[in-house]
N, CA, C and O of each residue as an XYZ file, in Angstrom:
352
protein
N      88.329    117.396    113.014
C      89.728    118.074    113.735
C      90.894    117.094    113.624
O      90.793    115.958    114.086
N      91.921    117.496    113.057
C      92.923    116.662    113.078
C      93.887    117.318    114.152
O      94.054    118.538    114.180
N      94.506    116.461    115.026
C      95.183    117.071    116.262
C      96.543    115.925    116.407
O      96.501    114.731    116.111
N      97.614    116.619    116.901
C      98.726    115.764    117.141
C      98.712    115.386    118.817
O      98.897    116.168    119.750
N      98.485    114.217    118.861
C      98.378    113.536    120.352
C      99.188    112.404    120.318
O      99.514    111.891    119.247
N      99.548    111.962    121.425
C     100.382    110.694    121.689
C      99.449    109.511    121.569
O      98.335    109.578    122.088
N      99.876    108.329    120.854
C      99.062    107.291    120.535
C      98.458    106.809    121.845
O      97.316    106.350    121.802
N      99.069    106.862    122.941
C      98.385    106.307    124.262
C      97.158    107.175    124.616
O      96.313    106.732    125.394
N      97.059    108.212    124.149
C      95.946    109.227    124.480
C      94.571    108.655    123.717
O      93.456    109.038    124.073
N      94.742    107.817    122.768
C      93.424    107.405    121.936
C      93.003    106.031    122.382
O      93.780    105.174    122.802
N      91.612    105.890    122.242
C      90.882    104.628    122.670
C      90.275    104.486    121.302
O      89.836    105.503    120.766
N      90.198    103.254    120.640
C      89.432    102.818    119.644
C      88.059    102.354    119.921
O      87.957    101.489    120.791
N      87.025    102.754    119.365
C      85.595    102.466    119.771
C      84.967    102.199    118.430
O      84.882    103.067    117.561
N      84.543    101.004    118.299
C      83.761    100.404    116.930
C      82.484    101.085    116.896
O      81.742    101.322    117.850
N      82.292    101.430    115.416
C      81.145    102.140    115.154
C      80.544    101.564    113.869
O      81.351    101.189    113.018
N      79.307    101.451    113.627
C      78.779    101.147    112.210
C      78.993    102.039    111.137
O      79.539    103.141    111.202
N      78.518    101.474    110.141
C      78.116    102.323    108.821
C      79.516    102.636    108.208
O      79.608    103.685    107.570
N      80.613    101.843    108.330
C      82.029    102.301    107.610
C      82.651    103.253    108.360
O      83.726    103.603    107.874
N      82.322    103.836    109.455
C      83.050    105.039    110.009
C      83.992    104.484    111.092
O      83.941    103.326    111.506
N      84.808    105.372    111.486
C      85.653    105.048    112.584
C      85.478    106.171    113.763
O      85.158    107.342    113.559
N      85.727    105.632    114.923
C      85.640    106.509    116.090
C      86.535    106.312    117.101
O      86.751    105.199    117.580
N      87.075    107.328    117.461
C      88.089    107.182    118.438
C      87.624    107.869    119.763
O      86.751    108.731    119.662
N      88.105    107.580    120.942
C      87.956    108.387    122.213
C      89.195    108.871    122.666
O      90.277    108.320    122.463
N      89.010    109.910    123.284
C      90.231    110.487    123.943
C      90.073    110.380    125.417
O      89.004    110.636    125.972
N      91.358    109.926    126.175
C      91.514    109.932    127.510
C      91.402    111.069    128.323
O      91.095    110.982    129.512
N      91.696    112.423    127.596
C      91.613    113.573    128.119
C      91.229    114.549    127.184
O      91.183    114.119    126.032
N      90.931    115.765    127.337
C      90.634    116.871    126.249
C      91.914    117.346    125.588
O      93.013    117.520    126.114
N      91.546    117.520    124.323
C      92.673    117.888    123.367
C      93.064    119.333    123.447
O      92.225    120.076    122.937
N      94.202    119.972    123.993
C      94.360    121.281    123.934
C      94.389    121.931    122.741
O      95.179    121.400    121.960
N      93.783    122.950    122.275
C      93.652    123.705    121.094
C      95.145    123.867    120.490
O      95.212    124.101    119.283
N      96.401    123.757    121.260
C      97.539    124.141    120.634
C      98.101    122.732    120.122
O      99.229    122.713    119.630
N      97.245    121.379    120.233
C      97.517    120.452    119.506
C      96.968    120.331    118.246
O      97.539    119.591    117.444
N      95.819    121.005    117.873
C      95.051    120.895    116.533
C      95.890    121.385    115.566
O      96.481    122.464    115.518
N      95.867    120.376    114.730
C      96.631    120.698    113.335
C      95.802    121.309    112.133
O      96.287    122.001    111.238
N      94.464    120.941    112.255
C      93.507    121.639    111.109
C      92.160    121.176    111.666
O      91.887    120.223    112.396
N      91.354    122.178    111.081
C      89.632    121.915    111.358
C      89.182    121.505    110.390
O      89.617    122.023    109.361
N      88.316    120.610    110.269
C      87.519    120.142    109.098
C      85.884    120.159    109.217
O      85.170    119.530    109.998
N      85.559    121.005    108.276
C      83.976    121.289    108.404
C      83.344    120.975    107.086
O      83.919    121.201    106.022
N      81.981    120.376    107.185
C      81.209    120.236    106.007
C      80.794    121.710    105.661
O      80.402    122.560    106.460
N      80.979    121.852    104.152
C      80.553    123.314    103.935
C      78.860    123.195    103.624
O      78.114    122.219    103.708
N      78.597    124.576    103.243
C      77.130    124.723    103.322
C      76.556    123.832    102.410
O      75.454    123.386    102.728
N      77.145    123.391    101.131
C      76.449    122.671    100.087
C      75.969    121.149    100.778
O      75.200    120.441    100.128
N      76.378    120.778    101.883
C      76.509    119.669    102.446
C      75.417    119.538    103.363
O      75.026    118.432    103.736
N      74.774    120.901    103.845
C      73.920    120.960    104.798
C      72.663    120.089    104.807
O      72.343    119.448    105.809
N      71.949    120.078    103.658
C      70.705    119.330    103.437
C      70.971    117.991    103.442
O      70.167    117.271    104.035
N      72.025    117.440    102.853
C      72.343    116.086    102.877
C      72.822    115.374    104.376
O      72.565    114.202    104.650
N      73.474    116.195    105.177
C      73.827    115.925    106.551
C      72.643    115.823    107.415
O      72.439    114.928    108.236
N      71.796    116.934    107.127
C      70.468    116.919    107.936
C      69.591    115.621    107.731
O      69.031    115.150    108.720
N      69.473    115.141    106.751
C      68.910    114.138    106.199
C      69.391    113.028    106.802
O      68.672    112.236    107.412
N      70.738    112.901    106.652
C      71.441    111.431    107.176
C      71.318    111.466    108.747
O      71.108    110.439    109.394
N      71.450    112.605    109.273
C      71.047    112.616    110.873
C      69.917    112.190    111.350
O      69.886    111.737    112.494
N      68.797    112.250    110.582
C      67.478    111.696    110.641
C      67.362    110.274    110.700
O      66.600    109.732    111.501
N      68.090    109.628    109.879
C      67.925    108.196    109.378
C      69.259    107.137    109.853
O      69.228    105.941    109.561
N      70.224    107.653    110.493
C      71.438    107.153    110.692
C      71.335    106.000    111.566
O      72.146    105.080    111.463
N      70.218    105.978    112.582
C      69.897    104.725    113.311
C      69.305    103.688    112.507
O      69.582    102.527    112.806
N      68.431    103.943    111.403
C      67.879    103.030    110.638
C      69.109    102.488    109.451
O      69.047    101.386    108.905
N      69.898    103.220    109.268
C      70.886    102.640    108.334
C      71.728    101.773    109.208
O      72.117    100.697    108.754
N      72.088    102.185    110.575
C      72.728    101.157    111.343
C      71.974    100.004    111.571
O      72.638     99.058    111.995
N      70.637     99.784    111.394
C      70.004     98.660    111.643
C      69.903     98.039    110.352
O      69.457     96.893    110.393
N      70.189     98.475    109.249
C      70.338     97.802    107.975
C      69.446     98.121    106.818
O      69.345     97.368    105.848
N      68.789     99.272    106.941
C      67.892     99.692    105.942
C      68.683    100.274    104.774
O      69.388    101.280    104.854
N      68.486     99.517    103.653
C      69.257    100.218    102.428
C      69.049    101.531    102.216
O      70.033    102.264    102.118
N      67.746    102.061    102.108
C      67.418    103.341    101.794
C      68.128    104.415    102.544
O      68.678    105.393    102.038
N      68.043    104.093    103.913
C      68.362    104.836    104.895
C      70.068    105.000    104.693
O      70.593    106.105    104.835
N      70.820    103.849    104.368
C      72.243    103.870    104.142
C      72.495    104.727    102.977
O      73.363    105.598    103.018
N      71.745    104.507    101.905
C      71.957    105.293    100.758
C      72.190    106.911    101.008
O      72.945    107.661    100.390
N      71.145    107.264    102.306
C      71.246    108.707    102.349
C      72.144    109.093    103.310
O      72.414    110.294    103.328
N      72.781    108.239    104.273
C      74.115    108.482    104.972
C      75.221    108.564    103.980
O      76.053    109.469    104.047
N      75.254    107.673    103.092
C      76.288    107.512    102.066
C      76.450    108.867    101.412
O      77.571    109.347    101.240
N      75.291    109.515    101.030
C      75.398    110.759    100.366
C      75.957    111.727    101.032
O      76.759    112.540    100.571
N      75.501    111.663    102.275
C      76.227    112.854    103.146
C      77.841    112.812    103.324
O      78.585    113.789    103.408
N      78.190    111.458    103.360
C      79.578    111.243    103.463
C      80.485    111.582    102.107
O      81.700    111.780    102.085
N      79.653    111.594    101.094
C      80.232    111.989     99.915
C      80.859    113.493     99.525
O      81.596    113.837     98.602
N      80.222    114.275    100.677
C      80.814    115.924    100.371
C      82.215    115.862    100.840
O      82.552    115.124    101.766
N      82.997    116.601    100.233
C      84.043    117.025    100.665
C      84.322    118.057    101.878
O      83.761    119.153    101.899
N      85.244    117.634    102.912
C      85.249    118.726    103.844
C      86.152    119.528    103.357
O      87.037    119.242    102.551
N      85.829    120.981    104.062
C      86.552    122.022    103.901
C      87.714    122.132    105.158
O      87.357    121.967    106.325
N      89.042    122.406    104.829
C      89.965    122.476    105.664
C      90.364    124.054    106.314
O      90.367    125.099    105.663
N      90.612    123.941    107.412
C      90.845    125.371    108.051
C      92.004    125.333    109.118
O      91.992    124.496    110.020
N      92.859    126.132    109.001
C      94.038    126.451    110.027
C      93.271    126.938    111.391
O      92.332    127.731    111.463
N      93.994    126.177    112.549
C      93.462    126.546    113.716
C      93.253    128.213    114.234
O      92.430    128.623    115.052
N      94.156    128.910    113.565
C      94.091    130.266    113.673
C      92.774    130.953    113.188
O      92.484    132.096    113.544
N      91.982    130.193    112.348
C      90.959    130.633    111.649
C      89.464    130.306    112.423
O      88.338    130.620    112.037
N      89.861    129.568    113.643
C      88.712    129.132    114.522
C      87.473    130.273    114.746
O      86.289    130.093    114.459
N      88.043    131.439    115.310
C      87.363    132.652    115.456
C      86.348    132.997    114.420
O      85.207    133.369    114.693
N      86.875    132.840    113.093
C      86.042    133.076    111.872
C      84.888    132.067    111.622
O      83.933    132.322    110.888
N      85.071    130.808    112.347
C      84.168    129.792    112.009
C      83.041    129.673    112.793
O      82.005    129.170    112.358
N      83.186    130.183    114.149
C      82.453    129.996    115.273
C      81.287    130.904    115.070
O      80.406    130.978    115.926
């Protein structure tokens, strides 16, 4: 999800595997959402495999990291917030 929020509403949290993670001080209202990003059906198998080994990848297992990297290679589909009802 992409949202327009004040910078003070964000808290940076460290995360392994080359990804970034931010925390929010409060819930994000739907009116602040600029776009919704979803992995498409073609990514389903790779994402499921990565979810099973993400902890091993974080612990340094190169094979697990390869699996996680494969899931991250998929392009995300972008949707307008008005399309949320079609996605659910």
